[in-house]
N, C-alpha and C positions, 0 to 999 in steps of 0.2 A: 539431352535437353533438361535443364533444371527447371521443372515446373514451379517449384516454390519460389524461385527467384523471379520468374516471369510474373507470377501473381502478386508479388510484393512491389513490382515496379509500376510506374505510371504509364498510362496509354499516351502514345505520341506518334512521331513520324513513322516508326517501324514496328508498332505494337498496338493491337486493338482487341477488345473482347466483344463478343456478341452472345446474348442469352440463347438464341436459336436462329434458324433461318426459315421460320414460317413465312416471313416476308423477305424473300431472298435478294431484293434489289440492293439493300444496304450492304450485304455481304459481297455481292458482285462489284459494286462500286469501290469498296475498299481494296479488293484484290486487284482491280484495274489500276487504282492509284498506287498501290505498292509496286506493281510491276513496272509502272512508268517512272517511278521516282527512285527510291533506294532499297526496294524490297521490304519485307516485313513479315511478321508472324501474327496470324489471326487465330484466337482461341474461341471456339464455338461451344457453348454450354457453360459460359461464365458471365455473370451479370456485370455489365459495364459500370464503371465508377466504383461500385463496392467490391468488385472482384469476387463476389460470392460464387462458389462453384455450384451450378444448378444440375449439370449433367445432361446427357442426352439418352433417351430411351431408344431401343432398337438401333444401336450404334452402327451396325453393318449396313442396314438399309439407309440410314442417314448418310453414311460415307458414300454409298453408291449414288444417291440422289445428288449430293454436292458435286461429285465428279462430273455427272451429266450436266448439271446446271452450268458449271464452268466451261465445259466443252461447247455447249449450245449458245451461250450468251456473251462470251468474251472473244473478240477478234482483234488481231490475228490470234491463233490458237495459243492458249497459255497452259502450261503443264506444271502446276505447283506440286509440292510434296504434301500429301494428306496423311496424317498419322492419328491413330487412336491412342489417347493417353488415359491412364487411370489415376484417379485422385480419391484415395480412400475407397469408398464403395460406389463411386460414380465414374462415368466415362465421358470424355469430351473429345472433340475433334481439334486438331492443331494443323492449320494450313500455313506452310512456309513458302513464301514467294521470293525468288531471287530477282535482282534488277535484270530486266529482260533485254536481250540484244535485239528483239523484234519490235521494240517500242516505236511508235506509240500504239498501245492497245486501246480499245474502246469498248464500252458497254453497248452491245448491239441494240438494246431497247431504246437508247438515246441517239443512236446513229453515229457515223464517223466524224461528225463535226462537234456535236454537243456531248458526245459520250467519252471524249478523251479527258481523263481525270488525273490529277496529280495529288500528292500528299503534302499538305502544308500543316505542320504541327500535328494535331490529332484529328484534323478534318480532311475531307476529300473535296477538292475544288476543280471546277472545269478549267482546263488549260486555255489561256487566251492564245490568239494566233501566233504571237512571238514565242511563247513557250512550246506550242505545237511544233513550230519550225525548229526550235532547239532540240526537241525530242527526235525529230527526223534527222537532224545533223549528227546525232549520237552514233548512228551506225555508219557514218561516212568518214573518210580520212581527211576531214577538214574541220574548221571552226568558223564561227561567225566572222571574225576579223580577217580570215584568210580568203574571203570571197572578193572577187573583182568588183569594181564600180565602173560599169561599161561606159557611162556617159561622162566620166572624168578624164582629164588629160594628165600626163606625167608632170607637167609644170604646176599642177595643183599641190605637189609636195614641195615644202619649203626646205630645199636641200641646203641652202646657205645657213639657215638656223640650225639644222640638224647636224651638219658636218662637225662643228667644234665640240659637240658632245661626245663624239666617238674617239677611241684611242687613236694616236697618230698612225698606227699601222693599218687602220681600217679606213681606207679612202672610199667615199661614197660615190662610186662610179655607177653607171647604169647597170653593170653586171652585179655589183654588190647590193644595189637596191633590190634586184630581183632575188638574189640569194637570201636576203633577209625577209623576203616576201612583202616588202614595202610597196613594190610594184609587181605585176605579173603580166603574162601574155594572155590576151583574150581575143579570140578571132583574129589572130595575126597582128593585133595591136597591143602595145604596152600601155597598161592603165594602172592606176593606183589600186591597192586593195583597201578594204575597209580599215584594216589595221594601220596601213600607211597613212590614211586620212586622219584616223583618230590620233595617231602619234604626231604627225607633222603636216597635216593638211591646212592650207591657208584659209579655206572656208569650212573647216571641220564643224564649227558650231552651227552653221546653216544646215548641214546634213544631219548632225547628231547634237541637237540643242542641249542635251543634258550631260554632255561629256566634259564636265568641269567639276570643281571642288568648292563646296560651300564650307567655310570655317567660321567658328564663333567661340568667343570666350564669355562664359556666363558667370554672374555673381552667385555664390553659394552653390547649392546642389541641384537646382532646377533651372528651367528655361525662362523664368519670369523676367529677369533683368539681364539684358545684353550689355556687356562691357565693351566689346569690340567684335567686329565681323568683317569678312572679306569674301569676295568672289574671285576664285583663282581660275582664270580662263586661258592660261598659257598652255603651250604644248605639254603633253603628259609627263615626259621626263623632267621638264623644268617645274611643272606643277607639283611634283613630289617634293622637290627641294623647297619650293615656296610654302607648301603646307607644313613641312617639318619646321621651317623657320618661324612660321606663325605660332606653332605649338610651343616652341622653345621661348619665344618672346613673351608668352603669357604663362608659362609653367612656373610652378613654385620651385625655388632653388634654396638649397641649404649652403651656408658658408662653411667651408672646411679650412680651419686655421692651422698653419704650421709655424715653424720657428720664424720664417721670414716671409713666406709666400701664402697668399690667400687664394683658394680655388672654389669654384661653385660646383655643386653636385645636384643633378636633376632628381626630383622625387620620383618621377616616372622614368625608368632607364631609357636612354636615347636609342639603344638597340631595339627595344620593344616598340618604341614609337615609330622608328624607321620601318621595321618589318610590317607593322600594322598598316601604315599608310601605303606602302608598296603593294601589300597583299590586296588592299581595297582597289587600287588602280588596275592591277593586273587581272584580277578576277571579277571585276564589275561586269554586269550584263548590259552592254551598250545598246542592245536591241530594245531594251525597255524604254518607255517614255514617261516623263512626269516627275522625275527626281534625280538630282545629281548625287555624287558622292558627298556625304555630310560628315563633318568632323566637329564635335562639340566638346569643349574643355570646361570642366567644372572644378570647384575647389577640391573635390575628393576623387575625381576620376576623369578619364578621357574616353569618349565614345567615337568610334569610327565606323560608319555605316555605308555600305555600297549597295546599289540595286543588283539583284540577282540572288536566287537561292544557291545552295551548294550545287555544284555540278551533279547531274543525275547519276545515281549510283553511289554517291558518297554520303556518309553520316558525320555528325559532329565527332563521334568516337574515332572514325577513320582519320580525320584530319589531325586530331590530337596525337595519333600514332605516327603521323608523318606521311600518310597516304595522300597523294596529290593527283588531281586531274585538272589540267590547264584549260580554262574556258577560252582564253584568247592567246592562241599560239604565236601570232605575229608580235603582239605586244610583249609577251613573255620572252620571245627570242631576242628582241631588240633590247629589253631591259637587262637580259643576261649579258649581251654584248657590251652594254654600257657599264657593267659591273654593279648594277643595282640588285641583281639576284645572284646568289651564290650557288644554290643547289635546290632543285625542285623538291617541294614538300617539307623543307626544313624551317620555313618561316615561323610557323606556329610553335614549333619546338624551341626555336631560338628566343621567341617572345617569352615563352613559359620559363625557360632557364634564366633569362635576364631578370624576370620578376621574382623568381624564387631566390636568386642570388641577393636581391635587395630586401628580402623579407616581406615581399608583397604577395597578395593573393594571385593565384593563377589567372591569366586572362579569361574573361567570361566570353564565351562564344555562343551566339544566338542566331537562329533563323526567325525573322519577324516577317511573316507573310512571304513576299517574294524578295525580301531584302536580307542581308547578312550583316551582323554587327559584332564588333570586337570591343570589349570594355576593359580598359587597363586601370586598375586601382592605384591611387596615390597614397593609400593608407597602409602603413606597415602593420602586419599581423603576426609576425614572428621575427626572430633574430635572423640577420643575413646569413646565408650559407657560406661557410669557410671550409675548404678541403684541407687535408693535413699540411700541404706545402704552404698554403696561405697562412695557416696558423703559425707555421715555423717562421715565416717572414715577419709577421707581426710581433712575434715573441722576440726575434732578433732586434727589431727596431725599438721595441719597448726597452730592452736591456741596454741598447746603445744610447738612449737618452737624446739630448738635444743635438749631439754631434751627428747622429744618423749614420748610415752606411752607404758605401758606393756599390754599384752594380757588381763589380768584380768580386768584392768581398761576400756579398749575398750569394752570388753564383757558386763561389768556392764552398761555402758552408752548406749549400743545398746539394752540392755535387751535380749541378746542372750547367748547361752551356750559358754564356753571357746572353746570347740571343733569346733563348727560352726564358731566362730570368727577366730580361727587359720586357718581354711580352706579358709575363705574369704581373710584374710591377705596374705596367701600364693599366691593366685591369683594376688593380687595387687602388691606383690613383683615381681612375674614373669612378670608382665606387665610393670615393671619399675616405677610404681607410688609411691612405698613405699620402703624404705631401712630397712633391718633388722640388728640390732646391737646386737651382742652377740657372745659368744664363740662357739655356736652350738645349735642344735635343742633342747637340754635338758637343756640349760642354764636357770635357774629360773629367772634371771634378764634380760633376753632378752627384748629389747625394739624396737619400730618401729618409724621411722621418715619419714616425707615427703621428697621425692627425689627432686632433682633439675629439673627433667624433668616431674614432675607430671603435669597433665592438670590443667588449671585454673578452679576454683570452683565458 
């Protein structure tokens, strides 16, 4: 463990410092919150805020007392790692807590109701009943949206609206509805699941009144003046398309001018927008009440916020690395079937790659209380990324001048297949670096020219 790095970092969701544990309640509350949320490291003998190392006298006695306190005051039993660390001529205790498979833990002094704590930012908060239930679900092979709704009938699912969204090979028969967990068997009766109702329930908003998307376009960079807004209350797969359409309607576009053809390029990449919207819908905590999914578009950025902390056990660093834990398994399974999700855990990485390709800042990921927000910047901070083959194509087109080049000629010079070359050209066209000239995708004489906004090579 690199103590110097820890001391330089800020306190937050997975790190806290305590001067001592002369008043042990605060220490125990933090350890409970760490165990219930994403784990964490507690340094004892370090002044919080300033991170000045105070040290602990009689370190072995203090270590034994801390172990006894944890054993006596936290239920179910929690067994963290307690280490003695040296810092110059001082010693301190380092308590490392892993995300616990036995959650929810509680601080016995507060009882099994009030004593269940979670970590939000750098604070410990009492978990409300919905979060307590989510903690309990963590150890079960189920998710919130996988649960049956016993008082609902199968005809509460709008099969006629859902069927056209699926590929032709997937017929929505009673058997396929059950295999997708849109419905399930409960006490020998077939009933909808929560996920089925959230996705295609005719009366879903009466049961889940916050399962909709609020979208708004604001003037400038704050929320003082609304230019346009809408409430998207359609079925979730359709709502995704409607939300993306609203964003594109109000997004800033740049004109890319070629020899003959003009094209528009979005300042926020469409791939990043799509992934952020789908991520919000699939990972929202629909057991929460009080706020829908919110999308706010400003002159300089796009904010997409959904109810729900990160799934327990995950940190922001985890999801940046592609680690994924699906909160809503039914919604995720159906979205994958519809082709809206390609691969679990890859959405954040695709967003990041799309922004970097356009020279934009990486997506900003935040936990705000019990909500999660993704912010996509529209301001270019660096030159767009070009790999060696992209640079080769742009150099070829620059040298070709106004006549441009056809796919076959570019493929031959790259020593790549025509199919691979077409895919790479499509990306460059989408990024506004190349302009496609032709009557359509099947035009055999289609040619490519360098755009007026292509980066310098």
